[in-house]
N, C-alpha and C positions, 0 to 999 in steps of 0.2 A: 829797500832800495833808495839810494840817495838820487837827488834831482840831477846831479852830474851823470850818474849811471843812466837814468832814464833818457837824458838828451843824447848820450853816447849811442843808445839803442835806436832813438829816433834818426839820428844822423846816419847810422849804419844801414837802416832799413828804408830810408825814404830819400828819393832824389828830388822829388817835385817840391819847389818852393811854396806853391800855393796849398798843397797838402800839409806841409810843416807849418805853414802859417795858421792853417785851420787847427791843426792839432794844439798849437800854442795858444790860440784863443780859447779853445775848450779848456786847456789847462789853467788859465788865468781866471775864467769864470768859475771853474770847480774849486780852485784854490779860494776865491772870494766866498763862495758858498760855505766851504769848510770853515772858514774864519767866522762867518756869520752863525753857523750852526754849532761851533765848538767841536768840530770834527778834526781829525789829523790833516793838517794842510799839506804836508808833503805827499801822502798817500793819494789825496784828492788830486793835487797837481799832477802827479806821475800818471795816475789812471787817466786824466783827460789828455795828457801828453801822448800817451801811447795807444789810445783807443783805436786809431786807425793806422798803427805803424806797419802793418802788413798789407795795407789796401794798395799801395803804390806797385809793388811787385807781384803780389799775389791776390788780386781783386777776386778770383772765383773761390779762394780759400779763406777769405776773410771772415771772421777774425781768428780762425783757428790757429794760424801760425803764431801770432803773438800771445794768444791764450796758452798754447802749449809751452811757448818759451818761459812765460811767467810762472806757470805751474811748476816747470822744472827747476825753476830758481826759487821756489817756495813762496811766490808772491800770490797766494791763492785768492785773497779778497780782491785784489786788483784784477786778476785773470777773471774771475766770475763776473765782475761789474762790466768788463769789457764784452764778455760772451753774451751779455744781456742788453747792449746798448741799442738793439732794434727789436722790436716787439715780435716781429715775425719770426725770430728765432726760437720763440716759445720758452724762454727762460722765466722763472718766477722772480718777483722783486721783493726782497725782505729788508735790505738795508738801505739807509739813505744814500749811500755811494752809488749803488746801482740805480736807484730811482732818479737821482740828480743828474747822473751821466746822461740817461735816457732824455730828461727834460731839457738838457743844456744843448746837445749835440746839434740836431736839425735846426732849432730856433736860432742858436747863434750863427750857424751857417747863413741862414736867411738874412739875419741883421747885418752880417758883414757883407754880404752881396748887395744889400740895400745902400750901405755906406759907400760902396764903390760907384754908385750911381750919382752920389751927391758931391757937388764941388767942395763942400766942407768935411766930407767924410763922415766920421762918427760925430763930430762936434754939432751939437744942436739937434740931433735926431730926435724925433718924437715917438711915443708909444703909438699915437694915432697913425702916423706914417707906416710904422711897422705893421700894424694891424691891417692897414690897406694893402700892403704888400702880401701878407699871408693870405688874404682873400683873393689876391690876384694870380690864378692859376698859370698864367702865361710868365709871371716873374719867378725866376729861380726854380724853373719847372722840375729840376732833380731833387728839390727839397720836399720831403714827404710830409705833407700837412697833417696827415693821420697820425704820423709819429709824434708831431708836435702836440697834437690834442692829447694823445695817449700819455706822453710824457708828463704833461702838465697835470693830468688826472691822477696818475700813479704817484707823482711826487707831491701830490695835494698842494699845488701852487695856484695862485690867481694870476691869469694871463697878463693883465696890465702891469702888475708888480714885478712879475718875472721878466717881462721885456725890459721894463726900466732898470732893474738890477743889471742885466746883461749890458745894456748901453752904457750905464755908469761905469761898470768895470772896463769895457772896453775903450771907453773915452778917456779914462784915467791910465790906461795902459799903452797908449799909442807909441810911446818910446820904446817900450819892449817889443812891439810888434814890427818895428822898422827894421830891426836887426836881421830879420829873416830875409 
């Protein structure tokens, strides 16, 4: 699947600008990790972009609608990773794509939420301030801290380095995020 095809699916399935922005932030972080790890950048970008594509219209069936669509088009690796981006769904984690999508999703959402509370947005955000937000249960209460912990463990990442990596990616991608 090309990036253009993935964006077309995203636009077709999601109306919410905030959800589109979330999907794009995940795509950008996934692409950066793919580059760092020598993995296929388009696959990782598209997986991040489409991971919540069915959530807007079919929250009770998420992620089954997008997973089925991807399987029908032969995008099995992407479909499986999306089917596993929440540990409570009981999937096994074998490939880096699956592990990193899990590790990136909730934490990136929390970091973006933290940036919205700052006058400078993502610019100048620190790992220390993000870690404080993670500990604050009242902040971004919809973000599952347990999923953050499990994602970091499954992907075998170190929290501070992972947070800094996400901050750096989003800080350097601000012009791409404005377009949504």
